[in-house]
Every structure is written in C-alpha cells, then in structure tokens.
C-alpha positions as CSV (number, residue, x, y, z in Angstrom):
1,M,-0.3,-0.9,-9.1
2,I,0.7,1.7,-6.5
3,Q,1.5,0.6,-3.0
4,I,0.9,3.1,-0.2
5,I,2.6,2.3,3.1
6,G,1.5,4.5,5.9
7,L,-0.6,5.1,9.0
8,K,-4.4,5.4,8.8
9,S,-4.2,8.4,11.2
10,C,-1.6,10.3,8.9
11,N,-3.2,13.2,7.0
12,D,-0.7,12.8,4.1
13,T,-1.5,9.1,3.8
14,K,-5.3,10.0,3.7
15,K,-4.6,12.5,0.9
16,A,-2.7,9.9,-1.2
17,V,-5.5,7.4,-0.8
18,R,-8.1,10.0,-1.6
19,Y,-6.2,11.1,-4.7
20,L,-6.1,7.5,-6.1
21,K,-9.7,6.8,-5.1
22,E,-11.0,9.9,-6.9
23,R,-9.2,8.8,-10.1
24,R,-10.3,5.2,-9.7
25,V,-6.7,3.9,-9.7
26,E,-6.0,0.6,-8.1
27,Y,-3.7,0.7,-5.1
28,Q,-2.6,-1.5,-2.2
29,F,-2.5,0.0,1.3
30,V,-0.2,-1.3,4.0
31,D,-0.9,0.0,7.5
32,L,2.3,0.5,9.5
33,G,0.2,0.5,12.6
34,Q,-0.6,-3.2,12.1
35,H,2.2,-4.5,9.9
36,T,6.0,-4.1,10.0
37,L,8.1,-3.9,6.9
38,S,10.1,-7.0,6.0
39,A,13.9,-6.8,5.5
40,G,13.3,-7.1,1.7
41,E,10.9,-4.1,1.7
42,L,13.2,-2.1,3.8
43,E,16.2,-2.9,1.5
44,N,14.1,-1.8,-1.6
45,I,13.2,1.5,0.1
46,F,16.8,2.1,1.2
47,Q,18.1,1.5,-2.4
48,H,16.2,4.5,-3.5
49,L,16.2,6.7,-0.4
50,D,18.8,7.6,2.2
51,P,17.6,6.2,5.6
52,V,18.4,9.6,7.3
53,Q,15.9,11.3,4.9
54,C,13.2,8.7,5.8
55,I,13.1,9.7,9.5
56,N,10.2,11.7,10.7
57,V,11.6,14.1,13.2
58,N,8.1,15.1,14.2
59,S,7.0,11.6,15.1
60,P,5.9,11.0,18.7
61,Y,8.5,8.2,19.1
62,Y,11.4,10.4,17.9
63,R,10.5,13.1,20.4
64,R,9.6,10.8,23.3
65,K,13.0,9.0,23.0
66,G,14.9,12.2,22.7
67,M,16.5,11.0,19.5
68,Q,17.4,14.6,18.4
69,Y,20.1,14.4,21.1
70,M,21.4,11.0,20.3
71,E,23.7,9.5,17.7
72,F,22.1,6.5,16.0
73,D,22.1,4.3,12.9
74,A,19.1,5.5,10.9
75,R,18.8,2.2,9.0
76,E,18.8,0.1,12.2
77,E,16.3,2.4,14.0
78,L,13.9,2.4,11.0
79,S,14.0,-1.4,10.7
80,Q,13.2,-1.7,14.4
81,H,10.7,1.1,14.7
82,N,8.6,1.6,11.5
83,E,6.7,4.4,13.2
84,L,9.8,6.6,12.5
85,F,9.2,6.7,8.8
86,I,7.8,9.7,7.0
87,T,4.5,8.6,5.7
88,P,3.2,7.7,3.2
89,I,5.8,5.7,1.5
90,L,4.7,5.4,-2.2
91,R,6.0,2.5,-4.3
92,C,5.4,1.6,-7.9
93,R,7.4,-0.2,-10.6
94,G,10.6,-0.1,-8.6
95,K,10.3,3.6,-7.8
96,V,9.9,5.0,-4.3
97,A,8.7,8.4,-2.9
98,L,8.2,9.8,0.5
99,G,5.3,11.8,1.6
100,Y,2.3,13.0,-0.4
101,D,3.9,13.4,-3.8
102,V,1.3,14.4,-6.4
103,D,3.9,14.2,-9.2
104,F,4.7,10.6,-8.3
105,L,1.1,9.6,-8.0
106,E,0.2,11.3,-11.3
107,A,3.1,9.7,-13.2
108,N,2.4,6.2,-11.9
109,S,-1.4,6.2,-12.1
C-alpha cells in the first residue's frame, strides 16, 4: 500500500491522490496539517533522502521566518516544523519519493 504524506491544500498532493483513486489503488493519506511525523517516520525518510532536499523553499513558513538568510540544521527544522517538507511524500515498501512522482506511483501501484 502506498502512503501519501502531505497537505490537503497542496495541488501535487491532490494529483497523487487522484492518480491512485482513478486506478483504484489502495493508499493511506496522512495530513501534515493535522498530524506530525514521528521520529521513526522522519528517520525512515532521511535514510532515503537528504534533509536539505526535503525543504520547500516556497513554503510560507520558510519565507515568513526568513530562512533563506539563515544557517540552520535541515534535519532539526524539518522535525520541528513539518510544514517545511516538499509535499507529497510518497512511501511504499521501504522506498520514498518527494513530490508528485508519476514513475514512483506507477511502479508501486
């Protein structure tokens, strides 16, 4: 089963959900607006992806805090502020992908 971690308001998350619904593929959706990622989930994601690559430089939080002008630990910031993640985060069978990745969805559906 594919797990989609994202925000309901994110267009790429909506595309990923729609892609799986149209193909009648089972999936689990985790809304980052309502839930935070556990330390284990974060560790699993960071085993596959560099934390710096996971940061959404276009997120309102990133711009509001002026993070483009700061030095910070990406892993720590992402663990404290899940809204900084590029969404959706796609997980399946130990693999992880960021954003709307049709190849990942197709290979794992």
